[in-house]
FIMARTI-308781 format. One record per residue (C-alpha): residue in one letter; z, x, y. Coordinates in steps of 0.02 Angstrom, whole numbers, padded with zeros to 5 digits, always signed. Each point is the difference from the previous one (the first is absolute). Layout:
BEGIN
AZXY/...
//
This chain:
BEGIN
X+04004+01959+03238/X-00139+00088+00077/X-00059+00043+00197/X-00169-00046+00046/X-00134-00091+00104/X-00133+00035+00132/X+00029+00027+00177/X+00145-00021+00116/X+00011+00116-00307/X+00255+00608-00639/X+00074+00179+00009/X+00081-00003+00183/X-00026+00150+00112/X+00176+00065+00046/X+00014+00068+00167/X+00180+00052-00010/X+00105+00102+00099/X+00187+00080-00040/X+00135-00064+00094/X+00029+00092+00150/X+00140+00123-00013/X+00162-00078+00028/X-00042-00174-00014/X+00010-00034-00185/X+00162-00068-00066/X+00076-00037-00173/X-00081-00158-00044/X+00052-00130-00121/X-00097-00157-00061/X+00020-00124+00162/X+00056-00171-00038/X-00148-00066+00096/X-00152+00082+00037/X-00072-00047+00182/X-00200-00017+00003/X-00095-00047+00158/X-00185-00075+00002/X-00102-00067+00133/X-00040-00185+00017/X+00096-00184-00041/X-00004-00101-00134/X-00002-00188-00010/X+00001-00034-00181/X+00040+00100-00157/X-00091-00137-00113/X-00107+00124-00105/X-00151-00112+00026/X+00036-00029+00177/X+00049+00151+00050/X-00119+00088+00145/X+00015+00179+00097/X+00037+00158-00042/X+00190-00026+00023/X+00005-00142-00132/X-00121+00108-00097/X+00150+00137-00002/X+00134-00095-00059/X-00110-00092-00144/X-00053+00193-00050/X+00198-00001-00052/X+00022-00178-00061/X-00158-00054-00077/X-00085+00083-00152/X-00162-00094-00030/X-00105+00008-00176/X-00111+00140+00081/X+00039+00134+00132/X-00144+00119+00070/X+00117+00138+00004/X-00027+00191+00023/X-00052+00099-00147/X+00154+00121-00048/X-00071+00181-00017/X-00165-00025+00107/X-00045+00154+00093/X-00047-00119+00149/X+00035-00163+00045/X-00052-00116-00140/X+00036-00187-00035/X-00034-00101-00153/X+00062-00170-00076/X+00134+00010-00101/X+00111-00139-00094/X+00171-00037+00089/X+00058-00145-00085/X-00122+00010-00156/X+00020+00101-00145/X-00204+00043+00019/X-00144-00028+00115/X-00067-00170-00018/X-00137-00038-00117/X-00157-00098+00086/X-00146-00101-00081/X-00135-00060+00101/X-00135-00120-00088/X-00150-00027+00091/X-00085+00091+00139/X+00112+00064+00150/X+00023-00130+00146/X+00042-00172-00002/X-00059-00055-00167/X+00101+00118-00101/X+00151-00046-00098/X+00138+00133+00013/X+00157+00036-00113/X+00143+00115+00060/X+00148+00015-00127/X+00162+00079+00075/X+00140+00060-00121/X+00173+00023+00082/X+00119+00141-00043/X+00134-00071-00097/X+00177+00006+00053/X-00044-00053+00186/X+00112-00104+00090/X+00025-00054+00193/X+00144+00068+00095/X+00100-00169-00038/X-00022+00060-00184/X-00107-00128-00057/X-00135+00063-00116/X-00192+00013+00090/X-00128-00066-00101/X-00177-00066-00014/X+00054-00168+00058/X+00027+00088+00180/X-00171+00054+00012/X-00072-00176-00028/X+00126-00062+00128/X-00058+00126+00130/X-00160-00065-00012/X+00043-00181+00016/X+00121+00038+00161/X-00146+00102+00089/X-00139-00150-00042/X+00138-00135+00079/X-00099-00081+00176/X+00142+00043+00090/X+00048+00177-00062/X-00080+00103+00119/X-00038+00148-00111/X-00151+00083-00023/X-00102-00082-00134/X-00154+00113-00023/X-00037+00031-00181/X+00157-00135-00061/X-00122-00131+00073/X-00125+00045-00160/X+00143-00009-00122/X-00029-00154-00112/X+00135+00027-00120/X+00140+00131-00056/X+00067-00023-00181/X+00168+00084-00050/X-00012+00028-00190/X+00165+00078+00004/X+00142+00053+00153/X-00098+00174+00001/X-00182-00043-00003/X-00111-00103+00147/X-00174-00033-00023/X-00092-00040+00163/X-00161-00104-00009/X-00109+00010+00146/X-00168-00086+00051/X-00117+00154+00079/X+00051+00173+00019/X+00114+00066+00142/X-00020+00179+00049/X+00162+00035+00040/X+00081-00061-00142/X+00141+00127-00018/X+00070-00041+00155/X+00045-00170-00068/X+00197-00021-00021/X+00058+00151+00095/X+00165-00122-00005/X+00096-00131-00103/X+00101-00151+00051/X+00132-00054-00132/X-00037-00171-00076/X+00189-00019-00065/X+00042-00005+00185/X-00124-00091+00081/X-00108-00108-00099/X+00101-00153+00055/X-00058+00036+00181/X-00193+00049-00034/X-00079-00086+00143/X+00140+00056+00138/X+00022+00191-00038/X-00107+00053+00140/X+00136-00113+00111/X+00138+00060-00095/X+00106+00117+00104/X+00137+00057-00113/X-00133+00056-00117/X-00093+00085+00149/X+00158+00094+00058/X+00061+00046-00184/X-00115+00022-00131/X+00023+00036-00176/X-00065+00164-00030/X-00097+00112-00156/X+00012+00154+00101/X+00153+00147+00001/X+00065-00104+00143/X+00057-00175+00042/X+00038-00080+00176/X+00176-00009+00018/X-00003-00045+00193/X-00149-00059+00133/X+00056-00012+00185/X-00139+00011+00138/X-00043+00183-00006/X+00095+00079-00145/X-00019-00038-00182/X+00147+00069-00125/X-00073+00037-00177/X+00121+00033-00150/X-00046+00101-00165/X-00065-00146-00100/X+00110+00026-00170/X-00150-00067-00101/X-00130+00104+00028/X-00087+00068-00136/X-00164+00070+00098/X-00149+00120-00042/X+00088+00123+00116/X+00131+00056-00106/X+00201-00022+00011/X+00087-00135+00122/X+00028+00060+00176/X+00112+00139+00056/X+00022-00067+00155/X+00100-00145+00011/X-00032-00096+00154/X-00134+00023+00138/X+00020-00065+00172/X-00172-00028+00070/X-00023-00025+00192/X-00162-00058+00103/X-00043+00091+00160/X-00117-00078+00119/X-00095+00158+00023/X-00019+00181-00075/X+00073+00088+00154/X+00164-00118-00017/X+00007+00045-00185/X-00029+00184+00038/X+00140-00004+00118/X+00122-00093-00130/X-00053+00148-00123/X+00031+00147+00105/X+00169-00089+00059/X+00045-00025-00188/X+00013-00171-00016/X-00130+00010-00143/X-00021+00106-00134/X-00185-00047-00052/X-00130-00058+00115/X-00168-00070-00015/X-00137+00067+00089/X-00179-00009+00027/X-00125+00142+00079/X+00147+00107+00072/X-00061+00122+00129/X+00007+00170-00024/X+00123+00031+00158/X+00117-00139-00099/X-00001+00083-00160/X+00038+00165+00069/X+00147-00081+00099/X+00057-00068-00162/X-00002+00132-00100/X+00081+00121+00119/X+00147-00113+00011/X+00024+00034-00202/X-00091-00181-00046/X-00144+00022-00142/X-00163-00098-00017/X-00087-00052-00139/X-00188-00070+00053/X-00142-00056-00105/X-00168-00076+00066/X+00001-00165+00060/X-00107-00130-00012/X-00037-00027+00195/X-00128+00087+00049/X-00083+00043+00181/X-00178-00051+00030/X-00140-00035+00134/X-00083-00159-00014/X-00172-00009+00103/X-00056-00180+00068/X-00179-00003-00061/X-00035-00118+00120/X+00028+00100+00145/X-00171+00105+00068/X+00071+00160-00004/X+00102-00017-00167/X-00133-00081-00096/X-00095+00167+00036/X+00016+00096-00172/X-00032+00166+00098/X+00158-00031+00101/X+00114-00054-00149/X-00051+00160-00098/X+00020+00113+00140/X+00161-00079+00035/X+00059+00029-00167/X-00063+00191+00005/X+00089+00038+00146/X+00166-00028-00069/X+00102+00139-00078/X+00116-00121-00112/X+00090+00153-00076/X+00058+00057+00160/X+00073-00180+00046/X+00089-00009-00155/X+00083+00176+00001/X+00030-00039+00187/X+00076-00176-00015/X+00099+00045-00164/X-00003+00172-00050/X-00135-00022-00140/X+00111-00136-00100/X-00134-00148+00039/X-00167-00010-00104/X-00179+00003+00076/X-00093-00152-00044/X-00170-00011-00063/X-00010-00202-00026/X+00106-00144-00016/X+00063+00048-00166/X+00124+00125-00021/X-00011+00150-00086/X+00136-00066-00154/X-00081-00164-00022/X-00096-00032-00153/X-00146-00059+00116/X-00011+00160+00118/X-00172+00087-00017/X+00012+00178-00010/X-00179+00008+00031/X+00008-00055+00180/X-00023+00146+00116/X+00157+00075+00097/X-00092+00033+00191/X+00062+00131+00074/X-00002+00019+00189/X-00176+00057+00065/X-00041-00008+00193/X-00167+00082-00003/X-00060-00097-00117/X+00061-00161+00093/X-00075+00058+00170/X-00166+00023-00114/X+00021-00176-00064/X+00024-00073+00162/X-00141+00096+00098/X-00132-00059-00140/X+00068-00173+00041/X-00064+00008+00183/X+00167+00055+00076/X+00006+00167+00128/X+00145+00098+00048/X+00060-00034+00164/X+00068+00108+00146/X+00180-00058-00046/X-00037+00057-00178/X-00024-00199-00071/X-00147-00050-00070/X-00112-00135+00098/X-00131-00118-00047/X-00109-00112+00121/X+00138+00041+00137/X+00130-00054-00097/X+00151+00131-00057/X+00046+00001-00172/X+00176-00069+00002/X+00085-00101-00146/X+00145-00110+00056/X+00136-00001-00164/X+00137-00138+00005/X+00167+00026-00073/X+00175-00031-00004/X+00107+00114+00114/X+00116+00087-00130/X+00053+00182+00004/X-00115+00038-00151/X-00144-00084+00060/X+00002+00071+00190/X+00033+00182-00068/X-00146-00045-00130/X-00116-00045+00145/X+00030+00138+00104/X-00068+00106-00141/X-00132-00104-00045/X-00051+00006+00222/X+00020+00174-00016/X-00138+00039-00147/X-00123-00124+00019/X-00020+00068+00194/X-00054+00160-00092/X-00140-00089-00068/X-00055-00094+00170/X+00088-00180-00041/X+00117-00061+00124/X+00136-00103-00090/X+00101-00120+00107/X+00165-00073-00058/X+00021-00180+00035/X+00202-00031-00056/X+00027-00164-00048/X+00153-00127-00060/X-00017-00026-00200/X-00036-00176+00052/X-00155+00029+00120/X-00065+00107-00147/X+00029-00087-00169/X+00041-00181+00066/X-00106-00156-00024/X-00043+00021+00172/X-00014+00199-00011/X-00136+00128+00026/X-00033+00020-00181/X-00001-00184-00052/X-00122-00044+00158/X-00093+00177-00016/X+00041+00039+00178/X+00019+00186-00049/X-00121+00147-00003/X+00117+00104-00131/X+00184-00039-00070/X+00119+00116-00066/X+00124-00062-00115/X+00114+00005-00153/X-00078-00072-00179/X+00106-00029-00145/X-00067+00029-00191/X+00063-00137-00109/X+00057+00003-00193/X-00187-00049-00012/X-00141+00081+00065/X-00089-00142+00050/X-00077+00016+00172/X-00123-00145+00002/X+00091-00073+00131/X-00062+00122+00135/X-00159+00069-00070/X-00069-00151-00091/X-00086-00095+00147/X-00030-00164-00116/X+00211-00012+00007/X+00018+00047+00193/X+00122-00115+00101/X+00040+00082+00167/X+00150-00130+00014/X+00108+00114-00076/X+00044+00188-00039/X-00078+00081-00164/X-00183-00062+00057/X-00160+00063+00052/X+00059+00061+00170/X-00157+00112+00007/X-00134-00105-00034/X-00063+00121-00132/X-00130-00097-00111/X-00070+00080-00168/X-00059-00115-00143/X+00028+00146-00103/X+00191+00008+00030/X+00017-00183-00001/X-00086+00003-00194/X+00111+00143-00051/X+00171-00070+00069/X-00048-00166-00072/X-00024+00081-00158/X+00149+00095-00020/X+00095-00161+00030/X-00071-00067-00147/X+00041+00132-00108/X+00185+00026-00086/X-00062+00182-00074/X+00067+00139+00118/X-00140+00116-00047/X-00129-00135+00046/X+00089-00037+00170/X+00018+00183+00051/X-00184+00021-00049/X-00028-00142+00141/X+00126+00059+00118/X-00082+00185-00012/X-00152-00066+00069/X+00069-00083+00130/X+00087+00134+00069/X-00166+00099-00007/X-00078-00120+00091/X+00114-00004+00135/X-00009+00175+00017/X-00192-00022+00019/X+00013-00145+00133/X+00172+00060+00103/X+00057-00182+00056/X+00169+00112+00008/X+00069+00178+00000/X+00135+00028-00129/X+00136+00125+00081/X+00163+00025-00111/X+00128-00079-00097/X+00168+00021+00078/X+00162+00020-00107/X+00159-00079-00046/X+00134+00097+00033/X+00182-00030-00080/X+00130+00091+00114/X+00160+00016-00096/X+00181+00113+00000/X-00005+00116-00150/X+00193+00002+00022/X+00019-00182-00037/X-00147-00036-00114/X-00150+00080-00116/X-00129-00056-00127/X-00114-00088+00129/X-00179-00045-00065/X-00139-00059+00093/X-00123-00131-00006/X-00135-00050+00116/X-00005-00187-00090/X+00185-00049-00056/X+00103+00045+00138/X+00156+00109+00052/X+00109-00061-00141/X-00099-00015-00148/X+00066+00144-00067/X+00183-00039+00066/X+00065-00013-00191/X-00033+00201-00001/X+00083+00045+00153/X+00149+00119-00011/X+00141+00052+00110/X+00005+00196-00018/X+00137+00096-00099/X+00144+00051+00118/X-00019+00165+00091/X+00127+00114-00065/X+00115+00080+00115/
//
């Protein structure tokens, strides 16, 4: 089960510190390991679950046909689609031109010996049943891609042959979780309303749900697990508690209520505090990235020289160093460097205050007595809308200082999430000038919901907030969605990234980090993934060897 989607959407870099002198104690395998995550969950039914907290649980309980997982041994963060429940990568056949008229066949072959957590064999019948359940009118499940499937043949227990009408670019994301035919086929039309299954789903992963009570899920090792990752879990029980906020989770970690904490964009001061307390932190680049979106309907923001000067005034490396100690990754586009769609030819923009001033002067702006540019009696000021979070406050303070050196006055407009992102908010209504907010890259690099103006719908998140219009970008993003060949799609997304650099409807800042803090005297062997949740590698976690007296 994978994380992903647009705004609010590996070889780990270990920042481990040894336990402070005198704090380490003799360790033995705990009867239950306590894990803390931020958020809340409603359903653990894998075709309905949403939100990072539920996906953390499903990362331990629900293996799918494929997974977008870290490439082991890579020198830098790298991900690839890999078989999970399958014996090998699927074969894909496309007959006819890419698009709606193509006839697509995908053949999946399960690994032999797979079983559900109740011991019943997992077969190709479960793949077909999952499709049928998702397509039920009352399922409430996300149906994109599944609604193009016309039939699924199961010639034997290990083989499923999926026939589709039309190409589906993100075909690897299909069947990221399965439903058990043997347990649910008699209630096909009522699975969405099945409270019992939503609380106690059968598992295909290394752990199975033993109990689910409000803010706690108890996971027990799945005795029938035979996953791609090797042995069955060493730790027999995980007690996962959900916290309302990251500060609340940090407090629980410091007071030893949890041994493992799933954190996001851990600030430098918090990181140093945890490590000083003898805790370790495993970090990897997150799919979340910070950026400035310009409202191109606004007279000042639509001035390209102003946008370019704003970009040149920023020292993003200094910002990353101050906020994260250099752990975060400077962004060049809306595709992360570890994505197969990333274009390394997009120039890296470094701070150049002199060039920023020169551009503005050529654009008719003159320096005023107070150090800010003026044109036609109007001072060059940009109002930046953003939510009042510690990260965004600290970020904007640095941005104000840097932009002031280039003669640009930045005025913060702090607002609630509803006032910024809601249907009547500043983004949807186009009443902002510049907005700073977090975007999340999904499993599939499709960014048409943001940049393809033919698809723009300002009534919901993930829309064309900037008012950006480019016929070329419309063409490339549409073409990328018609193909199932990643090399073809990567070429199209590469062109999009270069065009966004040329037009600057957005200034990318940096990718933050996913941080897992843990007590090394209690647990070891944690591995990080930007897409699979904190528990995806729980079967490889171990208790450290007892300390010798």
